[in-house]
C-alpha positions as a Markdown table, in Angstrom:
| # | Residue | x | y | z |
|---|---|---|---|---|
| 1 | Unk | 6.6 | -6.3 | -3.3 |
| 2 | Unk | 5.8 | -2.8 | -2.3 |
| 3 | Unk | 4.9 | 0.3 | -4.2 |
| 4 | Unk | 6.6 | 3.6 | -4.2 |
| 5 | Unk | 4.9 | 6.1 | -1.7 |
| 6 | Unk | 4.3 | 9.0 | -4.0 |
| 7 | Unk | 2.6 | 9.3 | -7.4 |
| 8 | Unk | 1.9 | 12.9 | -8.2 |
| 9 | Unk | 1.2 | 14.7 | -11.5 |
| 10 | Unk | 4.2 | 15.8 | -13.5 |
| 11 | Unk | 4.5 | 19.6 | -13.8 |
| 12 | Unk | 6.7 | 20.8 | -16.7 |
| 13 | Unk | 9.7 | 22.9 | -15.7 |
| 14 | Unk | 9.3 | 26.6 | -15.9 |
| 15 | Unk | 12.1 | 28.8 | -17.1 |
| 16 | Unk | 13.0 | 31.8 | -15.0 |
| 17 | Unk | 15.7 | 34.3 | -14.2 |
| 18 | Unk | 17.4 | 32.0 | -11.7 |
| 19 | Unk | 17.6 | 29.0 | -14.1 |
| 20 | Unk | 21.4 | 28.5 | -13.4 |
| 21 | Unk | 20.8 | 28.5 | -9.7 |
| 22 | Unk | 17.9 | 26.2 | -10.0 |
| 23 | Unk | 19.8 | 23.8 | -12.2 |
| 24 | Unk | 22.7 | 23.7 | -9.7 |
| 25 | Unk | 20.3 | 23.1 | -6.8 |
| 26 | Unk | 18.5 | 20.3 | -8.8 |
| 27 | Unk | 21.8 | 18.5 | -9.5 |
| 28 | Unk | 22.8 | 18.7 | -5.8 |
| 29 | Unk | 19.4 | 17.5 | -4.7 |
| 30 | Unk | 19.3 | 14.6 | -7.2 |
| 31 | Unk | 22.8 | 13.6 | -6.0 |
| 32 | Unk | 21.6 | 13.5 | -2.4 |
| 33 | Unk | 18.6 | 11.4 | -3.4 |
| 34 | Unk | 20.8 | 8.8 | -5.2 |
| 35 | Unk | 23.3 | 8.8 | -2.4 |
| 36 | Unk | 20.5 | 7.9 | 0.0 |
| 37 | Unk | 19.2 | 5.2 | -2.3 |
| 38 | Unk | 22.6 | 3.7 | -2.8 |
| 39 | Unk | 23.4 | 3.8 | 0.9 |
| 40 | Unk | 20.1 | 2.0 | 1.5 |
| 41 | Unk | 21.0 | -0.7 | -1.1 |
| 42 | Unk | 24.4 | -1.2 | 0.5 |
| 43 | Unk | 22.9 | -1.7 | 3.9 |
| 44 | Unk | 20.3 | -4.1 | 2.5 |
| 45 | Unk | 23.0 | -6.1 | 0.8 |
| 46 | Unk | 25.3 | -6.2 | 3.9 |
| 47 | Unk | 22.4 | -7.4 | 6.1 |
| 48 | Unk | 21.2 | -10.0 | 3.6 |
| 49 | Unk | 24.7 | -11.4 | 3.1 |
| 50 | Unk | 25.6 | -11.4 | 6.8 |
| 51 | Unk | 22.5 | -13.3 | 7.8 |
| 52 | Unk | 22.9 | -15.8 | 4.9 |
| 53 | Unk | 26.5 | -16.6 | 5.8 |
| 54 | Unk | 26.3 | -16.8 | 9.6 |
| 55 | Unk | 24.5 | -19.0 | 12.0 |
| 56 | Unk | 21.7 | -16.4 | 12.1 |
| 57 | Unk | 20.3 | -18.0 | 8.9 |
| 58 | Unk | 19.1 | -21.0 | 11.0 |
| 59 | Unk | 16.7 | -18.6 | 12.9 |
| 60 | Unk | 15.2 | -17.5 | 9.6 |
| 61 | Unk | 15.2 | -20.6 | 7.4 |
| 62 | Unk | 15.2 | -24.3 | 8.4 |
| 63 | Unk | 16.7 | -26.9 | 6.1 |
| 64 | Unk | 14.3 | -29.8 | 5.9 |
| 65 | Unk | 14.2 | -33.1 | 4.0 |
| 66 | Unk | 11.6 | -33.5 | 1.2 |
| 67 | Unk | 10.9 | -36.4 | -1.2 |
| 68 | Unk | 12.9 | -34.5 | -3.8 |
| 69 | Unk | 15.9 | -33.7 | -1.6 |
| 70 | Unk | 16.2 | -30.7 | 0.8 |
| 71 | Unk | 14.7 | -27.3 | 0.9 |
| 72 | Unk | 14.7 | -24.2 | 3.1 |
| 73 | Unk | 11.5 | -23.4 | 4.8 |
| 74 | Unk | 10.9 | -20.0 | 6.4 |
| 75 | Unk | 10.4 | -19.8 | 10.2 |
| 76 | Unk | 8.2 | -17.4 | 12.1 |
| 77 | Unk | 11.1 | -14.9 | 12.2 |
| 78 | Unk | 11.5 | -15.1 | 8.4 |
| 79 | Unk | 7.8 | -14.3 | 7.9 |
| 80 | Unk | 8.2 | -11.3 | 10.3 |
| 81 | Unk | 11.2 | -10.1 | 8.2 |
| 82 | Unk | 9.2 | -10.5 | 5.0 |
| 83 | Unk | 6.3 | -8.3 | 6.2 |
| 84 | Unk | 8.3 | -5.8 | 8.2 |
| 85 | Unk | 9.4 | -3.7 | 5.1 |
| 86 | Unk | 5.8 | -3.3 | 4.0 |
| 87 | Unk | 4.9 | -2.0 | 7.5 |
| 88 | Unk | 7.7 | 0.6 | 7.3 |
| 89 | Unk | 6.6 | 1.7 | 3.8 |
| 90 | Unk | 3.1 | 2.2 | 5.0 |
| 91 | Unk | 4.2 | 4.2 | 8.0 |
| 92 | Unk | 6.5 | 6.4 | 5.8 |
| 93 | Unk | 3.8 | 6.8 | 3.1 |
| 94 | Unk | 0.9 | 7.8 | 5.4 |
| 95 | Unk | 3.1 | 9.8 | 7.8 |
| 96 | Unk | 4.7 | 12.0 | 5.1 |
| 97 | Unk | 3.1 | 15.1 | 6.5 |
| 98 | Unk | 3.5 | 14.3 | 10.2 |
| 99 | Unk | 7.0 | 12.7 | 10.6 |
| 100 | Unk | 10.1 | 14.9 | 11.2 |
| 101 | Unk | 13.0 | 14.4 | 8.8 |
| 102 | Unk | 15.0 | 12.7 | 11.5 |
| 103 | Unk | 12.2 | 10.2 | 12.1 |
| 104 | Unk | 11.8 | 9.6 | 8.4 |
| 105 | Unk | 15.5 | 9.0 | 8.1 |
| 106 | Unk | 15.5 | 6.5 | 10.9 |
| 107 | Unk | 12.5 | 4.6 | 9.5 |
| 108 | Unk | 14.2 | 4.5 | 6.1 |
| 109 | Unk | 17.3 | 2.9 | 7.6 |
| 110 | Unk | 15.1 | 0.4 | 9.5 |
| 111 | Unk | 13.3 | -0.4 | 6.3 |
| 112 | Unk | 16.5 | -1.1 | 4.5 |
| 113 | Unk | 17.8 | -3.3 | 7.3 |
| 114 | Unk | 14.5 | -5.2 | 7.4 |
| 115 | Unk | 14.5 | -5.6 | 3.6 |
| 116 | Unk | 18.0 | -7.1 | 4.0 |
| 117 | Unk | 16.7 | -9.7 | 6.5 |
| 118 | Unk | 13.8 | -10.5 | 4.2 |
| 119 | Unk | 16.2 | -11.1 | 1.2 |
| 120 | Unk | 18.7 | -13.3 | 3.0 |
| 121 | Unk | 17.2 | -16.4 | 1.4 |
| 122 | Unk | 18.3 | -15.3 | -2.1 |
| 123 | Unk | 21.8 | -16.5 | -1.2 |
| 124 | Unk | 20.4 | -19.9 | -0.3 |
| 125 | Unk | 18.1 | -20.3 | -3.3 |
| 126 | Unk | 20.4 | -18.8 | -6.0 |
| 127 | Unk | 24.1 | -19.1 | -6.6 |
| 128 | Unk | 26.3 | -16.2 | -5.5 |
| 129 | Unk | 27.6 | -15.7 | -9.0 |
| 130 | Unk | 24.0 | -15.5 | -10.3 |
| 131 | Unk | 23.0 | -12.9 | -7.6 |
| 132 | Unk | 26.0 | -10.8 | -8.5 |
| 133 | Unk | 25.3 | -11.0 | -12.2 |
| 134 | Unk | 21.7 | -10.0 | -11.9 |
| 135 | Unk | 22.6 | -7.2 | -9.5 |
| 136 | Unk | 24.9 | -5.6 | -12.1 |
| 137 | Unk | 22.2 | -6.1 | -14.8 |
| 138 | Unk | 19.7 | -4.4 | -12.6 |
| 139 | Unk | 22.1 | -1.6 | -11.8 |
| 140 | Unk | 22.8 | -1.0 | -15.5 |
| 141 | Unk | 19.1 | -1.2 | -16.4 |
| 142 | Unk | 18.1 | 1.1 | -13.6 |
| 143 | Unk | 20.8 | 3.7 | -14.4 |
| 144 | Unk | 19.9 | 3.8 | -18.1 |
| 145 | Unk | 16.2 | 4.1 | -17.4 |
| 146 | Unk | 16.6 | 6.7 | -14.7 |
| 147 | Unk | 18.9 | 8.8 | -17.0 |
| 148 | Unk | 16.2 | 8.6 | -19.6 |
| 149 | Unk | 13.6 | 9.8 | -17.1 |
| 150 | Unk | 15.9 | 12.7 | -16.1 |
| 151 | Unk | 16.8 | 13.9 | -19.6 |
| 152 | Unk | 13.7 | 13.2 | -21.7 |
| 153 | Unk | 11.5 | 16.1 | -22.8 |
| 154 | Unk | 8.5 | 13.7 | -23.1 |
| 155 | Unk | 5.9 | 14.0 | -20.4 |
| 156 | Unk | 5.8 | 10.6 | -18.7 |
| 157 | Unk | 3.0 | 11.5 | -16.3 |
| 158 | Unk | 0.4 | 10.1 | -18.8 |
| 159 | Unk | 1.8 | 6.6 | -18.1 |
| 160 | Unk | 1.6 | 7.1 | -14.3 |
| 161 | Unk | -1.9 | 5.7 | -13.9 |
| 162 | Unk | -1.2 | 2.8 | -16.3 |
| 163 | Unk | 1.9 | 1.9 | -14.4 |
| 164 | Unk | 0.1 | 2.1 | -11.0 |
| 165 | Unk | -2.7 | -0.2 | -12.3 |
| 166 | Unk | 0.0 | -2.6 | -13.5 |
| 167 | Unk | 1.6 | -2.5 | -10.1 |
| 168 | Unk | -1.7 | -3.3 | -8.3 |
| 169 | Unk | -2.3 | -6.1 | -10.8 |
| 170 | Unk | 1.2 | -7.6 | -10.0 |
| 171 | Unk | 0.5 | -7.4 | -6.3 |
| 172 | Unk | -2.8 | -9.2 | -6.6 |
| 173 | Unk | -1.5 | -11.8 | -8.9 |
| 174 | Unk | 1.5 | -12.5 | -6.6 |
| 175 | Unk | -0.9 | -13.0 | -3.7 |
| 176 | Unk | -3.0 | -15.4 | -5.7 |
| 177 | Unk | 0.0 | -17.3 | -6.8 |
| 178 | Unk | 1.0 | -17.9 | -3.2 |
| 179 | Unk | -1.9 | -20.4 | -3.2 |
| 180 | Unk | -1.7 | -21.6 | -6.8 |
| 181 | Unk | 2.1 | -22.0 | -6.9 |
| 182 | Unk | 1.9 | -21.8 | -10.7 |
| 183 | Unk | 5.3 | -21.5 | -12.5 |
| 184 | Unk | 3.5 | -20.1 | -15.6 |
| 185 | Unk | 1.8 | -17.4 | -13.7 |
| 186 | Unk | 5.0 | -16.5 | -11.8 |
| 187 | Unk | 6.9 | -16.2 | -15.2 |
| 188 | Unk | 4.2 | -13.8 | -16.4 |
| 189 | Unk | 4.3 | -11.8 | -13.2 |
| 190 | Unk | 8.1 | -11.5 | -13.5 |
| 191 | Unk | 8.0 | -10.4 | -17.2 |
| 192 | Unk | 5.2 | -7.8 | -16.6 |
| 193 | Unk | 6.8 | -6.7 | -13.4 |
| 194 | Unk | 10.1 | -6.0 | -15.1 |
| 195 | Unk | 8.3 | -3.8 | -17.6 |
| 196 | Unk | 6.3 | -2.0 | -14.9 |
| 197 | Unk | 9.2 | -1.2 | -12.6 |
| 198 | Unk | 11.4 | -0.2 | -15.5 |
| 199 | Unk | 8.7 | 2.3 | -16.4 |
| 200 | Unk | 8.3 | 3.4 | -12.8 |
| 201 | Unk | 12.0 | 4.1 | -12.6 |
| 202 | Unk | 11.8 | 6.6 | -15.5 |
| 203 | Unk | 8.5 | 8.0 | -14.2 |
| 204 | Unk | 9.7 | 8.5 | -10.6 |
| 205 | Unk | 13.0 | 10.1 | -11.7 |
| 206 | Unk | 11.1 | 12.6 | -13.9 |
| 207 | Unk | 8.6 | 13.2 | -11.1 |
| 208 | Unk | 11.4 | 13.9 | -8.5 |
| 209 | Unk | 13.0 | 16.4 | -10.9 |
| 210 | Unk | 9.7 | 18.1 | -11.7 |
| 211 | Unk | 8.8 | 18.4 | -8.0 |
| 212 | Unk | 12.1 | 20.1 | -7.3 |
| 213 | Unk | 11.7 | 22.5 | -10.2 |
| 214 | Unk | 8.1 | 23.3 | -9.0 |
| 215 | Unk | 8.7 | 23.7 | -5.3 |
| 216 | Unk | 12.5 | 24.5 | -5.2 |
| 217 | Unk | 13.1 | 23.1 | -1.7 |
| 218 | Unk | 15.4 | 25.4 | 0.3 |
| 219 | Unk | 18.8 | 24.0 | 0.8 |
| 220 | Unk | 19.2 | 22.5 | 4.3 |
| 221 | Unk | 15.5 | 22.9 | 5.2 |
| 222 | Unk | 13.3 | 20.4 | 6.9 |
| 223 | Unk | 11.2 | 20.0 | 3.8 |
| 224 | Unk | 14.3 | 19.3 | 1.6 |
| 225 | Unk | 15.7 | 16.8 | 4.1 |
| 226 | Unk | 12.4 | 14.9 | 4.3 |
| 227 | Unk | 11.7 | 14.9 | 0.6 |
| 228 | Unk | 15.2 | 13.5 | -0.1 |
| 229 | Unk | 14.3 | 10.5 | 2.0 |
| 230 | Unk | 10.9 | 9.9 | 0.4 |
| 231 | Unk | 12.3 | 10.3 | -3.1 |
| 232 | Unk | 15.1 | 8.0 | -2.4 |
| 233 | Unk | 12.6 | 5.5 | -1.0 |
| 234 | Unk | 10.7 | 5.5 | -4.3 |
| 235 | Unk | 13.8 | 4.7 | -6.3 |
| 236 | Unk | 15.0 | 2.2 | -3.7 |
| 237 | Unk | 11.8 | 0.2 | -4.0 |
| 238 | Unk | 11.9 | 0.3 | -7.8 |
| 239 | Unk | 15.4 | -1.1 | -7.7 |
| 240 | Unk | 14.7 | -3.9 | -5.2 |
| 241 | Unk | 11.6 | -5.1 | -7.0 |
| 242 | Unk | 13.3 | -4.9 | -10.4 |
| 243 | Unk | 16.3 | -6.9 | -9.0 |
| 244 | Unk | 14.0 | -9.6 | -7.5 |
| 245 | Unk | 12.0 | -10.0 | -10.7 |
| 246 | Unk | 15.1 | -10.3 | -12.9 |
| 247 | Unk | 16.5 | -12.8 | -10.4 |
| 248 | Unk | 13.3 | -14.9 | -10.7 |
| 249 | Unk | 13.6 | -14.8 | -14.5 |
| 250 | Unk | 17.4 | -15.3 | -15.1 |
| 251 | Unk | 18.9 | -16.5 | -11.8 |
| 252 | Unk | 20.6 | -19.8 | -11.5 |
| 253 | Unk | 19.3 | -21.8 | -8.5 |
| 254 | Unk | 21.5 | -23.8 | -6.1 |
| 255 | Unk | 21.1 | -27.6 | -6.3 |
| 256 | Unk | 20.1 | -29.0 | -2.9 |
């Protein structure tokens, strides 16, 4: 799992003489952000499905016999695909002030493609019907939570630090569980993770809205183009993590 690259303090909207113009610009900006996020999810899904349903899957996961039957084991290429998205997130996060918007866009597409390669195994572990069902559950949950974050008058910034600490705790617990392989700990991580990423979806949506209201990015500017990518990345990562956690909780596994 990876965390969203930007956690800044929420600044309440300030009314002014150009409120109508600002509102129209905000709606257009949010639409571009969600278009980028959705396009990234589509690319991730296509890559994951293509790898899982072609001979390419053999390069990523080897089917080996075990005392209990058969299981897929990741190859070196699979491990590379698993860690590649984290590398792209770090480059985008730390390079926010140095990268051009075209470079940021290219890295975003590469991240989405790498994420697709890293998620190809879900079509091997879980039934296709289960993956589709959980995807639509995730989409509905994400849409409702994001809508709440966009429309609520409550200041969600006070939850930002709490959610970030919860995110760090999930990452640490997930790393520990790689060695423990505890099903109970994994269940707890999944339940807490769903709550954390649901909260982050509302928080990030409000933050994106507040940032636009505060800074009013000029239409077509370098800043606006780059911020669109970074804001889409935050929501994209929330969606992917929420989907994976819900899949761990409710997905139906294939029988080997």
